[in-house]
N, C-alpha and C positions, 0 to 999 in steps of 0.2 A: 322213714327208713333209717335203720341203725347202721352207721358206717363203722368199718373196722380198719384201723390204721396200725401197721406193724413197723416198729422202729428197728433200724439195723446199725451195725458198726459198734465200735468201742464207745463206752459211756464216759464222758468227761464230767467230773463233779466240780461245780463252781460255787464258791462261797461269795455271796454278794449281799451286803447290807444285813448281816446277821441272818440270812436265809440261805438255804441250800438249793441249787438248781442242777438239773441233769441235762447235758447236751449230747445228743446222739450224732456222732460224726459221720455215720453212714447214710443218713437220710431216712426216708420212710417209704413203705410200700402200701398201696391201697388198690383194691380191685375197682374197675369202673362200675358206675351205677347209672340207672336211667334218669331222665328229666321229664318234666311235664310240659306240654305245649301251652301257650297262652291263647286267650280268645281275642277275636277281633273281626274286622270286616272280611278279611281273607281267611278262608278255611281250607286247609290242604285236603281235607276229606272229600271236598266237592270239586277239587281242582285236578283235572286230568294231567296237566303238565307236572304238578307236584307228585302225583302218584307214579307217573312214569319215571321221574327223576329218582324217586325213592327206591323203586325196583332196580333201577340200573346201578345205584350205589350199593345195594345189598349184594348184587351179583359180583360187582367189582371187588368188594371187601372179601367175599367168600373165597375168591381165587387166591388172595394174599394171605388170609387168615389160616389157610391149611398149613402154611410153612411155619407159623409162629409156634414156639419161640426161636426156631432155627432160621428166622428171616434175616437176621443180622448178628454181628459179633456181640453187640451189647445186650440185646434181648436174649441171646443164647445163654448168657450167664444166669438167667433166672432159674434154669434147671438145677443149679447148685445152691440156691438160696434156702436157708433154713431160718425161719423166723424165730423170734423169742418165745413164741407159743409152741415151738417144736414142729410146726407145720411147714411142709415144703411147698414148692410151687405146684399149683393145681390149675391147669388150663380150663377145666370145666367151670371154675368159679368166675371166669371172665364173662360168662353168660353168652347170650346170642349177640356177639359182637357186631356182625354185619348189620343186623336190624337196629341195634343201639346207635351205631354211627350214622346210619341213614336217617333215623328219626331225629337225631340232634341237628343234622344239617337242615332238614326240612323244617323243623320247629324254629330254628334260628332265623331262617329266611322269612318264615311267616311272621315272626315277632318283629323283624326289621320293617317289613312292608306295612304292618299294621300300626307301627309307632313312629315312622320316619317323619311324619308331619306334625307330631305333637310338639308342644312348647319345650318340654324337657327331653327331647328325643334322644340326645346323646347319653345322658345318664340312664334313661330307661333301657336303651338298647345295650349299652356296655355292661350294665348290671346283670342282664340276662346272659350275655356272652360269658361273663365271669363265672356265672353259675354252671353253664355248660362246660366250660374249660375245666372247672374243678371236678365235674362228673366223670372225666376221663381217668381219674385216679392218680396215683403217684408211683414212681419208680425209685428204687434206691439210687444213691449217687453213683454216677458212672455206669448206669444200666440202661442208658438211653431215655428218650422222652416217653411219656405215657402213651400207651398203644393207640395209634391212629389219631393222636392230637394234631400232628403236623398235617395229616391228610385232611382233617376237618378244617383247619385254618386256611390251607391253600384252596380247598374247594369253595369256602365261603368268600374268599377274595375274588375268585373267578366269577362266582354267581352274582355278587353285588356289583362288581365292575361291569358286568354284561347287561345290567338292567338299565333301560332307558326311561323308566317311569318314576325314577327317583331324582330329586333335585341334585344337581352336580355337586354343589358345595357340601351338602349333607352326606351324600354318598362318599365323597372324598374323606370326610372325618371318620366315618364308620370303617372304610377300607384301611385307613391309616391305623386305626386301633387294632384291626386284625394283623396287620403287618408288624406292629410293635410287639404283639404277642408271639408272632412267628419268629421274630429276630429281636429278642429283648436285649437291652444294653448289657454289656459284660461288666457286672459289678462283683466285687469280692463278696463272698458269703458273709452274712452278718455274724461276727464273732462275739458271742455274748460275753466271753471272758475279757475281751479287749474293751468292751463298753464298761464292764465292771471296774477295770483298772483306771479308765478315764474318770469315772465318777468318784472313785476313791481318792484320786489326786485332787479333785475339786473339793471334796470334803476335808481333806487334809490341809489345804491352803486357805480356805475361807475363814475369816476371823471370828469363829464361833466363841472364842474365849473372851471377846469383848462383851461387856454386860448387856449391850443392845441385843445380842444374838444368842447368848448362852442357852436360853430356853429352847431355841430351835435346833440345837445340835443333835439331840437324841431323836428328834423327829426325822431329820434328814439322814441320819445314820441308819435308821430302821425303815427307810422308805425306798422301795425298789422303783426307780423312776421309769416305769414302762411307758408312761405318757410322753416322756421326753425322747424315748427311743423310737417313737412312731410318728407318722404324719397325722394330719387331721382325720378324725374318724367320721364315718357316716354309715348309715344303715342300708344294707343291701337286702331288699325284701325277698329276693329270689333265693339268696343264700340263707336268709333268716338270721343274719348276724351283722355286727358292726365290722367294717373293713377299714383298713388304713395301710398306708405304704410304710414299709420299714425304712428308717432313715440310715444314712451312711454315718460313719464315725464323725466326719467333719460337720454334718448337720446336727448331730447330737451335741457336739461342742458348742455350736452356735446357740442351741437352746439353753445350755448351761450358762453361756455368756448373758443371754437375756434374763435368766433367773437371777444371776448375780446382780445385774443392774436393778432389777425389781426389788431385791432385798435391800440393797444399799439405798435406793431411792425412798424406801419406806421409813427411813430414819430421819427425823427432823431434830437435829441436835439443839437448835435454839429453843425449840418447844420443851425439850427435856430439861434444859437448864432453867427455863422460866417456871416450869412446874415443880422444880425442886427434886427432880429424879436423879440428878448427878450430885451426890453429896460431897465427894472428895475429888476435887479437880486434879490434884497432883497424882492421885492413884489412877484416875482415868487417863491422864496424859501418859503415864507409864504403860498402861495397857495398850494404848494406841502406838506408842513408840516400839514396844516389844513386838506387836503384830506386824508393824511396817517392816521392821528389821527381819523378822522371820519370813515374811512374804518375799523379800528381796533375796534372802539366802536360798529359799526353796527354788525360786525361779532360776537361780544360778546353777544349782547342783542336781536338780531332779530333771527327768526327761520329759519336760513339757513340749508338746509340738507347737507348730506355728499358730494353729487355730486357738490353742489354749492360752497363748500369750495375749489374746484379746481380753479375756476376763482378768488375767494377771495385771494388765495395764490399768483396767478400771479399778481394781482393788488397790493398787499402789497409789493412784491419783486420789482416790477417795480417802485413804488413810492419811496421806500427806495433807489434804484439805482439812480433815478433822484435827490433825495435830496443830495446824496453823490457827484454826478457830479457838481451840482450847488454850493455846498459848496467849491469844488476845484476851480471852476471858480471865486467865490468871493474872495478866498484867493489869487489867482493870480492877481486879480484886485488890491488888497491891496499891495502885495509884489513887483510887477514889478516896480511901480514908485520908490520904495526905491532902487532897484538895478540899474535902468537906470537914475534916477534923473529927469524923465519926468512924467507928468501927463498922465494918460491913462484911458481907459474905457474898460471893459471886452469884449464888442463887437468888439472894434478895436484891442485889444491885440490879440485875436484869429484870426481875419480876416487879420491883418497886413495891413490894408488899412486906408487911412485918409478920414473921411467923409467930404462932402462938402455941404455947404448951397447953394442951387440952387433956383433961383427965377422963372425960366421958363423952358419949355420943351427943348428949344434949348440949354440952359446952360448945359444940361446933356452931350452933345457930345464934344469930343475933336476936332472933325473936322466938324463943323456945315455946311460946304459947301456940305457935302455928306448926309445930313439928308433926302433929297428927295429920294435918292437911297435906304436908309434904310426903309423909309416909303413904297416905292414901293414893297418891299418884302412882306409886309402885304396884298398887293392887288394881287400879282402874284401867291400866293399859291392856291391850289384847293378849299379851303374854305376861301375866302377873309374875313377880319375882319373889314376893313374900306373902305369907298367910296373914290372917287377922291377928295372930299372936306373934307376928314378926319372925316366924320361922322361914328360913331360906328355902325356896323351891328350886330343887336342882334340875334345871333344864338347860339344854344347849343354847348358848347365847345370852343367858341371864346375867352373867357378870358384865358383858358388854352393855346391856341395858342399864345396869347399875352405874357404870361409868358415865353413860349419857345423863343419867339423873344427877350425878355429882356435878357434871359440867354445867347443867342448866342452873343448879343452885348457886354455883360460883358466878355465872354470868349475871344472874339476877341479884347478886349481892346478899344472898340469904345465909351463907356460911362464911366462917372466918378462914383466912389463909392458913394452910397447914401442909407440910410436906407429905407426899403421898405415902411414904413408908410409915409415917406416924398416923395417917388416916386409916390405914388398913386394919390395925387391931381394934380401933373404935367401931368400924363397920362389922368386923367379925364378932365382936362382943354383943353388938346390938341385934344382929341377925343370926340366930342360932342355926348352925349347919353350914354357914358361909365359909369358904376357904379360898383365899386369894394368894397370888405369888407375893412373897415377902419383899422382893426387890422392886415392886411397883410396876412390873412389866405389863400387867393387865391394863394399865392406864394408857399404854401406847400400842395396844393391839385392838384397835376399834374396827369391828367388821362393818363394811359398807352396807351389808344386808340389814343391819340393825339401825341405821341412821334415821329411819322414819320415826322411831320412838322419841327422838329429841324434840320434834315438832309437837308430839303429844304432850310431853312434859312442859313445854313452853306454854301450852294452853291450860294445863292443869295447875301449874304453880304460879300463883298470882303475886 
């Protein structure tokens, strides 16, 4: 069945993450539509009590439906509605409302009776109820509830409460769900523009200018965080779609705080220094100090709410901790030559390896005669990354696999110590078509989904 939804009210244009969205302030209108019954042990077609109840509901609704839309002040406004398709209100399009409402009540009761003893009874029953509730259609904002939805919910509460053949605790959970639909908590409408402003404030204050994160900035600037604005998703088979609860602004901020912590926790500064990925300690200290100062200033003068101060606190503590660490590294860089009488570099001091200036890929290896065997390992895994002629195979995840290969060669002592930004041009020259980030960031973006290849390389590289 093809549903038709008509939007009403002024259109608000919202710019969000380099995308344009349209928000209809007047809500939506949709005519009701039928639902199908589910099968089970109880069948309303053979139940005299169900058929009697169905007929009585039809007669009851008929008496009320004659007055619609003049039944109340809110529904009366439907007569003046002009949709964006230029069609006005049409009572005929509501269909045989008395029969539709009666069927939905009988079908829902049957579904509850047939599924109340199942292991996943509550999810099974509430999913069907959600489907039925949606079938009542939609009314524009301030036009009243969907026609006879309140009647349906009140009738279902009475019917289920009156049954003695249902376990009390399970019956109570189902009735509670109907009551929650009848009297939903009064939450402010989800303001998409407000969410956009919250996210933009987070983008503005997160330290994307630090070398660790600079490659991520464009990704987050162009990412509309719909997943962060919704609760956990699950599939409702009766609606035929994924459903999730819309989050409040405070819950959205909590998710941004969690994201902040995850991004910060992904950085291991000691490993970056050991791997030679921080070349200029003084420059990096200036980056950290600048971002720390900027974060404090923004927190003082911009309108961050109480919830947002949680991720601001994490950012400031993390930046201060990074500053302290790199100050220590710098002091070691200065003091160690005095103690040893040798010149040093902080990258080498912590790594305790001597860097080598290498001019070709083959110069990397202590045993050049075995290079062919090492290269074959890149071809023998389940997802080969190079061809027989050493051409780079462009597939998702292949650079991560190459990083794993380099790590295994280092662990087994097959290649000489070299800074990653010096290693990259050697790899790109060896493997035609390979293109890596010049700042070495590929070496700190290891996907957990690719970790299994490391064990393969450990077996293949002797």
